[in-house]
VEXDREN-2710 file (C-alpha; in Angstrom, 1 decimal):
% VEXDREN-2710
k/r/px/py/pz
1/MET/-19.2/-7.4/-14.0
2/SER/-16.2/-8.5/-11.2
3/GLU/-18.2/-10.1/-8.5
4/ILE/-15.2/-8.5/-6.2
5/TRP/-16.9/-5.7/-3.4
6/LEU/-14.1/-5.5/-1.1
7/ARG/-11.2/-7.2/-0.6
8/ALA/-8.4/-6.0/2.2
9/GLY/-4.8/-6.7/2.4
10/GLU/-1.8/-5.6/3.8
11/ALA/2.4/-6.6/4.1
12/THR/5.4/-5.4/5.8
13/VAL/9.2/-5.1/4.0
14/LEU/11.8/-3.8/6.2
15/ALA/14.4/-1.5/5.2
16/ALA/17.7/-2.4/4.4
17/GLU/20.4/-2.1/7.5
18/GLY/20.1/1.9/8.7
19/GLN/17.9/2.9/6.9
20/PHE/14.4/4.3/7.5
21/THR/12.5/3.1/4.6
22/ASP/10.0/0.1/5.8
23/ALA/6.9/-0.3/3.8
24/MET/3.7/-1.0/5.2
25/PRO/0.9/-0.5/2.7
26/GLU/-2.8/-1.2/3.7
27/VAL/-4.9/-2.0/0.6
28/MET/-8.5/-1.9/-0.4
29/ILE/-10.0/-3.5/-3.1
30/GLY/-13.3/-3.4/-4.9
31/HIS/-16.1/-2.9/-7.3
32/VAL/-16.6/0.8/-7.9
33/LYS/-20.3/0.2/-7.5
34/GLY/-19.6/-1.2/-3.6
35/PRO/-18.2/0.2/-0.4
36/VAL/-14.7/0.7/-1.9
37/GLY/-16.2/2.4/-5.1
38/HIS/-18.0/4.6/-2.3
39/ALA/-15.1/5.7/-0.1
40/PHE/-12.8/6.3/-3.2
41/ALA/-15.3/8.8/-4.4
42/ALA/-15.4/10.1/-1.3
43/MET/-11.4/10.3/-1.2
44/ALA/-11.4/13.5/-3.9
45/GLY/-10.5/16.5/-2.5
46/GLN/-7.4/16.9/0.4
47/VAL/-7.4/17.0/4.3
48/ALA/-4.7/18.8/5.9
49/GLY/-2.0/16.6/6.5
50/HIS/-2.8/13.8/4.5
51/PRO/-2.7/14.3/1.0
52/ARG/-4.5/12.2/-1.2
53/MET/-3.6/11.1/-5.2
54/PHE/-3.9/8.9/-7.9
55/VAL/-1.7/6.6/-8.2
56/ILE/0.4/7.6/-11.8
57/ARG/3.5/5.9/-12.7
58/ASP/4.6/8.9/-14.6
59/LEU/3.1/12.0/-16.4
60/ASN/-0.2/11.1/-17.9
61/GLN/0.5/7.2/-16.8
62/MET/-2.3/7.1/-14.0
63/VAL/-2.5/3.0/-13.1
64/ARG/-5.7/0.9/-13.9
65/PRO/-7.6/0.1/-11.9
66/PRO/-7.6/3.5/-10.4
67/THR/-5.7/3.9/-7.1
68/MET/-6.3/6.6/-4.5
69/MET/-3.1/6.5/-2.6
70/THR/-3.0/8.4/0.8
71/THR/-0.1/8.2/3.8
72/LYS/-1.1/7.2/7.5
73/VAL/1.4/9.7/8.8
74/THR/0.1/13.5/9.0
75/VAL/2.7/15.4/6.3
76/ASN/4.1/18.4/7.7
77/SER/7.1/18.9/4.8
78/THR/7.9/19.4/0.9
79/ALA/10.8/17.1/1.3
80/TYR/7.9/14.3/2.5
81/VAL/5.5/15.4/-0.1
82/GLU/8.4/15.0/-2.7
83/LEU/8.9/11.5/-1.2
84/LEU/5.3/10.2/-0.8
85/GLY/4.7/11.7/-5.1
86/GLY/8.1/10.6/-5.8
87/VAL/10.0/7.2/-5.1
88/VAL/6.9/5.9/-3.3
89/GLN/4.4/6.6/-5.8
90/ALA/6.4/5.1/-8.9
91/ALA/7.1/2.1/-6.5
92/THR/3.1/1.6/-5.9
93/GLY/2.4/2.2/-9.5
94/ASP/4.7/-0.5/-10.8
95/ALA/3.7/-3.0/-8.3
96/ILE/-0.1/-2.5/-9.7
97/VAL/1.1/-2.9/-13.4
98/ASP/3.3/-6.0/-12.6
99/CYS/0.2/-7.4/-10.4
100/LEU/-2.3/-6.9/-13.7
101/LYS/0.7/-8.3/-15.7
102/GLU/0.9/-11.2/-13.9
103/GLY/-2.6/-12.2/-13.2
104/VAL/-2.6/-11.2/-9.6
105/LEU/-5.6/-8.5/-10.5
106/PRO/-8.2/-9.2/-13.0
107/LYS/-7.9/-7.5/-15.9
108/LYS/-10.9/-8.0/-17.6
109/HIS/-12.7/-6.4/-14.6
110/VAL/-9.8/-3.6/-14.5
111/ASP/-12.7/-0.7/-15.2
112/ASP/-15.1/-2.2/-12.6
113/LEU/-12.7/-1.7/-9.8
114/CYS/-10.6/0.6/-7.8
115/MET/-8.2/0.6/-5.1
116/ILE/-7.5/3.0/-1.9
117/ILE/-3.5/1.9/-0.7
118/MET/-2.9/3.5/2.8
119/VAL/1.5/3.8/2.7
120/TRP/3.7/4.3/5.7
121/LEU/6.4/6.3/5.1
122/ASP/8.7/7.1/8.3
123/ARG/9.1/10.7/8.9
124/ARG/13.0/10.3/9.0
125/CYS/13.4/9.4/5.3
126/ALA/12.9/13.4/4.3
127/THR/15.4/14.6/6.5
128/ASP/17.8/11.7/6.2
129/PRO/21.0/12.7/4.2
130/ASN/21.8/9.3/3.7
131/LEU/18.4/8.1/2.1
132/ASP/18.9/5.0/0.0
133/ARG/15.9/5.9/-2.6
134/ARG/16.6/2.4/-3.8
135/ASP/15.4/1.1/-0.9
136/LEU/12.7/3.4/-0.5
137/TYR/11.2/1.8/-4.0
138/ARG/12.2/-1.9/-3.5
139/THR/10.4/-1.9/-0.2
140/ASN/7.7/0.0/-1.6
141/TYR/7.1/-2.2/-4.5
142/GLU/7.6/-5.6/-2.6
143/ALA/5.2/-4.7/-0.3
144/THR/2.2/-3.2/-2.4
145/LYS/2.7/-6.2/-4.3
146/LEU/2.5/-8.6/-1.4
147/ALA/-0.6/-6.8/-0.2
148/ILE/-2.4/-7.0/-3.6
149/SER/-1.7/-10.5/-3.5
150/ARG/-2.9/-11.4/0.0
151/ALA/-6.1/-9.1/-0.4
152/MET/-6.7/-11.0/-3.6
153/ASN/-6.2/-14.3/-2.1
154/GLY/-7.7/-13.9/1.4
155/GLU/-4.6/-14.5/3.2
156/PRO/-3.9/-15.1/5.8
157/THR/-6.2/-17.3/5.7
158/VAL/-8.6/-18.1/8.8
159/GLU/-6.3/-21.7/9.1
160/GLN/-3.4/-20.0/9.0
161/LEU/-4.5/-17.4/11.4
162/ILE/-6.1/-20.4/14.2
163/GLU/-2.4/-22.4/13.0
164/ASN/-0.1/-19.6/14.2
165/ARG/-2.2/-18.3/17.1
166/LYS/0.2/-19.3/19.6
167/THR/3.8/-19.0/17.6
168/VAL/3.3/-15.6/15.9
169/SER/2.7/-12.4/18.0
170/HIS/2.6/-8.5/17.5
171/TYR/6.8/-7.5/17.5
172/ALA/5.5/-4.7/20.0
173/LEU/4.4/-7.2/22.6
174/GLU/8.1/-8.8/22.5
175/GLY/9.0/-9.4/26.3
176/VAL/5.9/-8.3/27.3
177/PHE/4.5/-11.7/28.1
178/GLU/7.3/-13.4/29.3
179/GLY/8.8/-14.6/32.2
END
């Protein structure tokens, strides 16, 4: 049985110039009998504006460990749902399978674990006539792999957080404390 009860990770991968395809997944990984498993089971069913779906790579290709995906943004269009359940879900699924292949996720415990991934998809993607679907795939694939890796490796570590306390700040604070 897996000793992984709750691991959490996040990552941000920025879009190509002129795109709104930034990816910012937040991941929880844990044992099916633990807190993540309970939250996973409680996510069955839908909530208006926040679809929940198993991550699949394609028809009849649900990933392992079982993963539930939801959005951090309220959904209000069919075009948005199609991107979420299409390109973003495919990128997320491929990233999970590659994490298994590369040993980031333990294959021997795949049936003991489950994951919840909360994804960011900018609403402008659904209406952008110049949307680069390849970039949307790239950012979500890279960010999902990084978030899973960070969760499994406990990153950033406490030491990294303390070391970077004065040199790293939230981007929204740029210019707030200067001067």
